[in-house]
N, C-alpha and C positions, 0 to 999 in steps of 0.2 A: 858875404852875409845872406847876400837876397837870392843866390844860387841853394843854400842851406835851406829856404825857406821852400823855396822850388821842389826841391830831393823830398822834404818831409809832408808836403801838401801831395805829392805823389804816394805815397807812401800810405798815406790814407785815404785816398781816392781808389786807387788800383784794386782795391777787396771788395768795394761796391760796386765797381765796375763790373767786375767780371759776372756779378749774377743779373738776370735778364731781368728787365723793366716792363715788356709787354705780354701779356700771354701767347702771341705768338712766337715770340722768340725763349717764352720760357719752354715751350712745347717742344722744341727743335734743343735747347739745352741742359733741359732736366731740373734746371733748377733756378728760382726766382725766389725774389726779394719785393713784398710788400712795405711800404710805408702808410704806418695807419696813423693819423692824425685826429686825436681824440682830445675832448673837452670834458669835465666832471658834468655827469649828468646820471644820479642815481634812480632806478637800479640798473640801469643800462649797462655804463662803462664808470669807475670811479675805483679812487684805492679803498681795501678796509682797515682795519683798526693795526693791522700788521705791516701798512703801506703796502701790501699784496695788490695789483691789477687784479681787478674783478670786474662782475655784471655779465648782464645775460648777450650782450654783444661781445665783450670780449670771448668766452665762451664758444659763441657761433661761430665766431674767426677762427679759431682753436679746431671747432670741428671741421670749416672749412680746411682747413693746413692738412686735416688726415683723409678727408676726402680726396684732394689732389693728390694725397700721394698713393693715395689707395686704387685709385679709377685711372691716374695718368702717368703715375712712376713719377712724379715732380717731389723734388727737395723744396719746400717754401719756408723761407725763413718772413717771420712776421718783426718788423718794427716797428714798436708803439711809440710816439711823439706827440708829448703833450704840448697842445695848443695854448696861448694867450686868454683866448675867449672863445665863444660860440661859434659869434658871427664871423670869427676871425677866419675859423675851419672853412666858412663857405665861399667868402673872399679867397683863400689860399689857393683852395682846389679849383676852383672854378678860374685863376688865372696862371695854373699852372701846366706846364708841358710833358710833366714825367707822368708816364700814363700809370704808374706804379703806385702813383698817390692816391690815399681811401679815407673820405671823411666818415669817421664813427661815431657819433655822438645824438642817437634818437632822432634822425633828420625824418622831419614828415616828408614826403613827394607832395608838390605841389606843384600846378603850372607854370608859374613865375620862375621857380625854382629848375624846373625843366628845361628854361631856354635856354640858360647859361650852363649846366650842371648836367652830367651822366647819372643816373638813378640805378639800382637794381631793382628785380621786383620788390612788392612790399612782404617783410617775413611777418608783420603783424598789424593787424586792422590799428588805423587812426580814429580815435574818436575823443573830442577837445569838447572840455565843458567848462563854464562859466560858475566860479565860484565868491561866496561871501563872506564876509566875517559873520562869526557866530553872532544870531541876537537879530540879526537883519530879517525883516519879512520877505517871505518868498513873492516873485512878483505872478499875477495872475492873467492881467490884462495889459495889454502892449501899452495902456495909455497911463499904468501906475510907474511906469518904469524913470521916468522924468522924475516923480515926486521921490521916488527909491535914491536915485545915483545920483542928485545935483550937488550933494555935499558929500560923496562919497571921491575916494582917489584909489584909481586902477594901479596894479603892480606887473611889472611885465620885463622881460629881457628881451633886450636889443638884439631886433636879426632873426625873431623865432616867428613859429606862427602865432604864437600870441598875442605878441604885439600885432602884426597884419589884422588879427582879429577883433583886437579892440579899435585899431584905427577905422576900421571898416563898419564894426557897429556904431561909434561915434558918428562917421559922416551918415551912415545909413539912417539914422535915428534922429540926427540934426540934434544931438545932445556934446555939450563943451567940458565935462571932466580932465581931470589932471591925471597924469599918468608920471608915475614913477618907476624909474629904473632900478634894476638891481644886478649884481653880478648875475654873470652867468654858471656859477657854480653854487650858488643858492638856492633854495628852493624856495617858489612862489608861495607855497601854501604855508611856511613857515612866517613869513611877514604879513600875510591875510590874518592869521589866529592870533598875532600877537596885537591885534589894533581891532575897534569893533565899526569902521567905516572903511573896508577896504574892500575891492574884487581883484579879480582875475581869470584868466583863461588857464586850464592846467589839463596833462593829457588824462586820458579817464583811467588808466591803469594808477597811474601815482594816486591820483583820487580815491580809488578804491582801498590801495593800499592804507592807505593815512585813515579813513573811517574806520578799518578792518583793523588797526592798531588804537581803536578806542579814542581819536582824536574826534574833534566836531568841528564841521563848517554848514556852510547853508549852502547845495549847490540850486541856481536858476535854472528852472526846468526849460525856458522860453529858448534859450541860448546853446543847444547842444549843435556840436557841426561835426559833419561826418566828413574825414578825410579820405584821401588815396590811401594813405597807408603808410607804414616805415619803412626807409631803407638806409642804402647805404651809398654817400656819393662819390664821384670821382670825376678827372678832367674830361672834356666832350671826346677828347682824342682815345682817350684810353680805352681798351679792349676785354677787360678784368671781370665785365661785366656779364659774360657769355658762360665760362665755367661757375661765376658765382648761381646765375640765374640757373645753370642746370643741377646746381647742388642745394639750391631750394625747393629742386623738382623730384630731385631722386627718392624714389620710393625707400630706399635701404636709411637714409639720413634724413626723412624727414621723421619719423619716431625721437630720432636724439634731439631733433632742434624744436620741437614742442616739447620732451622735456629740461632744454634748459631753460625755456622760458617758462615753464611751469614752477621749475626750481624759485626763479627769482620773483614770482607773481602770485606762486599759488595753484595748483591742478585746477582749485574749482573759480579763482577770476580769469584766470588764463580759458579754460573752457568756457567763460560767460562771456570775456570779449570777443573772443572769436565767433561767438553763435550769435553774437548782438549786434557783428556789423549791420547784416541782411536785413534787418526788423523793420518793421513798418513803425513802427510807435515805439523807434526807437527812446524817448525820455521814459513814459510806461515804464519799459523792460528795464531800465536804469535806477527809477526807483522801486520798483520790485525789487532789485541786487540790495538796496538801500537798505531796505527795511529787513531783508534775510539776515544781511549782516549785524543789523542794531540788534535785532531778537537775538542772537549770537553772543554778542554781546553783553545785552541783560544778561542770558542765560548764565555766561561765564562769571558774569559780575555778581547774580545769588549765589552759585557754588563756591566763590571766593568768600562773601559776605558768612555764607554758612561755615566756610572752613576756619572764618576767624571767631566768629561764634564760639566754637569748637576750642580754641586755642584759647579765648579770654575765660573758658570755665576751668580749663587745665589750670590756666595760671591762677586763677582764684582760688582753684583748689590747692594749690602748690604753696602759694602765699599764708592761708590758712592753717596748713600744715606746718610751715616755718613756724607759724607765729606760735603754735601750739607749743613747739620745740623749745622756741625761745621762753614762751612761762617758764615751760617747767626746767630749764636751765638757771631762770633767776632765781627761781623757786631754791633748785639744789644750792646756788650760789648764793644765796640768803641764808640758808640753812647752814651753810659750811662756815660762811661768814662769823656767824654765833657761835658754832662749837670751835673756830679759832679762838674768836676774843675771850673766851671761857679758858680755853687752853693758856692763853697768853695768862691769864690773870692769875692762872695757878702756878705757873711759871715764876710769875712776879714775888708770889706767897713763897714758893719754894726759896726764890735768889735770896729773899729775907729771913728766912729760916737759917739758910746755909751762913749767911755773913754772919747773923746772932751763934752760931753756931763756931765761927770762925773767931769771933769775940773772946768767946769763953774758952775756947782751946789755943789762944795766942801764945801761951808757954809753949804748947807741944810743939803747933806749929813750927816756932821758931827753932826747936829741937832738929824738927824734921823737914828743914826748909826746902834740900834738893828732893829730899821723896813728894814734900806738896807739889814744887813747882811741876815735876813729871805729872803728881795726879789731877792736878789743875791744869794740864794740856789736856788730857782722857777727859775729865770732866767737860772742859769747852767742847772737845772735838765731838761728844756722845749731844751735847745739848744742839750744838750744830746741827750735827746727823738729823736726829729725833726731830729737829722742827724744819728742818731744809725737807725733809727725805719722807718722812711719815704723814706729813698732811697731805701733800701733795699726792700719793701715792695711794693713800684711804680715799682723794678725791674719785681717781682715775679707777681706781675697783668699784665705785658705787655708779658713777656712771656707766661704767663695761655691766655692773650688775642690770643695770634699766634696760641698757640697751640689747644686751643677751635674752633677758625675758620678752622685750617687745620686739621680735627681730623677724614678724610675719612680713616685711616689705624687702628683706635681705637677702641676696642670691648668695649662690654657695660660697662663691669668691668672698663677699664681705663677709660671709660667720665665718670662716676661714681666717680671716684678719681679725676678729674678734678672737678669737680661739687661742689667735697666737702671741695676741697684745695679754690676753688672759693667764697664759701660761708666762709668758714674761715676766708680768707684773704680780704674779705669785710667785714666781721664784725670786724676784728682787726682795717683795717681802719676806721673806724666808731669811736671807741675806743677810738684810737689815736688822730682824731679831734676833738672831744669830752674833753680828757682829754688835750690835747696842746691848748683849746681853753681858750684865756685868761680872756674870763668871767666866765668861769667855773671853771679855777685855782682861781681867787676870789670868796671867800667864800661870798660874797655880793651880789654876782650875781647867780642866778640859772635857767639852761637850762634844764627844765624836760619837756619830751614830751611823754606824758599817752596817752596808746593804751592800748588794749584788749590784756591780755598776757596770752597765753595757760601754766599753772604751771608745767604741766606733760612732756610738751617738752621742756621749759626752763628747766627744774632739768636734762629732760636726754639730751640737749645739752652739758650741765656744767659738767654731771660724765663722758660722752664719751670724754670730753678734757682731763681728767686728769685718765681715766681708765688705759693708758699706763703707764703712770708713777708710779701709784698705784703697777700695775702686777710687773714693774721692780723689784719694792721694797720687793715683796712678799705680799703686802698688799691688804685687802679685803674690795674694796669700795662697800658697799650694800647704795641703794638707794629704800626711799618708799613714796609713794605717795597715798592718797584717791584715789577709785576704781572709784568716779565718777568725773566727768570732773569739775573742778576747774579754774577759771580764774578771774583775776584781775586788774584793769583800772590803771597803771603805766606805769613807764618810762623804755621798754626795756631791753633797753641797761645798764642802770643805776642799775635794779636788776641783772642784766647778770655778770656784774663788780663786785658787791656786793658779789655775791655766789662764784664767780669764786676766787675772792682774799682767802675767809674764805678756800674752798675748797683747794688751792694752799696750806695755811698755812698750813691745817691739812695735807697733805701728805708729805711736804717739812718738816715738827718736829714731825712725827712719825715715830718709828723704824720699820724694818722688822720684817714679820708673827704677824702684829698686824689687827684691823680692824677700818675702819672708817664707818660712818651712814651716812646719809643724810636723814633728812625726812621732812614731809611736811604736818600740819596738821591744820582745822580752828576751831577758838573758841572764843566763842564770840563776832563775828562779825570781829575779827581778822585773818589773815592768818601769821601761825608762822611758820618759816624757823627753823631747828635745825641741825648742824652740828657736829657730836659726833666724839673726837678722843679720841685712847689710849695711849697720847703722856706725855714728861715732866710735864705736866701741868707748873701753872704760879704759883710764890709767890706772897703775897700780894703787895710787892712793885712793882714788874710786872705790877699788876692790877691796879697799879695809872698810870702807863706811857704807858700804852698797847693801848690808840687809838691818842698817840701823836706822830707826825712826828718826822723822823729821831730816833727814838728808838731802842735800841741796848738792847735787854731782856737777861734774865739768859740763857735763851732754845737757843741750836745752832740746826742746820739743821742736819739732821741725815745722808745724802746720801751727804755732800759737797756741797750743794747746797747755791747760794747765794741770801743775803738777805741785801734791802737796809733800811727797817725800814718807810717805807711807806705804806703799804698794807691797814692796819688795820685801819691807818689816814682817807684815803682815803674812805673804807668800812664806817666808821663814818658819814662823810661829806654825800656820796651820800644817805646814809639810811636816815639822817635828812634834804636831798633836796627831798627825796621821801615823806617825813614827817611821819614817822615810827621810830623805836626804833632798839637799838644794845645792846645786853649787855652780860657777860661771867660769866659763872660756872665752878669753877676749885680749885685742890687741887694737890698741888706739888706731883708727881711721881702716880698720877693717871687719867691722862688726862683732856683734854676741852670740853665744850660744849658752842656752840656760838648762840644766838638767835637772830634773825630777826624777828620784828614785823610789819608787815604793814596790814593798814587799810582795807577789803577784798571789 
């Protein structure tokens, strides 16, 4: 077992041994690997929301890899290794003998650290400021420091220059304040902002980004520390500082480095920090910048406030419009309810009169029991249709009229929808009027109004009405009419109702993922309509009953639709009124084809 573990370890280690660890060896081998030890420090190096490594120091090393490849022809592999803590990076790099180990985490260059670590040249000025909780007074004289901070607590991260500056301030001023330590991946400013009695040191770029984002803290002007700068750390024996320092000074890559830093700090803040370092009145210059940022924030806040006021005005106007419409709708509803109640009263009176008539004609009704049963079915259907269809349809037409008259705020698409609704509603009103006309219901009377009908337009109207229902059941509804203009002299409404009933039944009784075809052709002086479906078909017994009233056949609707058993009897009557013929061809399980033949 031990033999196999040794072999496995060799397989893991050998690939890493192939890559050079020192800069000198890298120049000979033309390939190398750097182990970059990092810990979270926003915006220098950290994970973004997609858990991808990012930050200005991350991108600087990516650019360094490009420089090494371009200038020296060396393939450089960057191996990013996350450390357990900020201080742990310092200790591990200082104690390491691996020349290719580099610490990356916004390290300030200090003389104490230079005694045990090697630093690259600075890529960004290092200025540290002291901030305190919002609401604490600004110290204007050194003797006020004791009064201000005697009841306050400092916040810092172990092993950082923040901690060193706090301890130095405590020793130099003879103060005795408590220091709270937080994890190195936490933000000192977050902790200070959540309390009213905390303070701590923080890098100037991080502080400026904080206030630029609209967050409030107090900067104590007396305690601004100018450091050597930010750099990257490596073991004392490493020689990788040589190419990196050359990279920082390279005139071709300087603009790229500046763009990377400006990307994360903002170009304005980067230029400010870069120009601030050599200024004599450092605190005053920072204070001026703070005021500029605050004025910009106030300006943006005012703009946002104006936008909010505009949105509020629009919202109030919208609410007022909606309330107006609600009042109109409530008025129309009240008026409709009043009319409905009047109709119900009249209906009750009619029923009482009918009951009286039935009592007076009891003998006649007994002699004609069968005829009375059929007539009563017809009357009940008429009453149901009159109550359930006419009143709602009248409301629809009334509301549509109001919306059509007041259409100034409607766009063309909405006007087109209103027009289509009106056309459909009027057609439905005509259908109901014709169906409920006693002369129409009486088979001995024929109310046929002939006119020239465009077959293609008629078929398009019928198919478009049932296209949504077919689509909902995944049914492919296909229409085929002759290319030449085809017309017929007949009653438009009755023919529409015939095709509508047949197409409605085809959709209603067809299963999902099937096909329905509506075809029209002219043959031997006859125009023949075919409605072909892939439904369950009809038995021979069904065929004998299919065109009779109130017949429930063996087939059932496939989408829980309702069926009264009247549709096909109406089709037969209307086709007969139009002087045509209707018939069926069907086999059980193989679908059905309905034919309607009319004289051309």
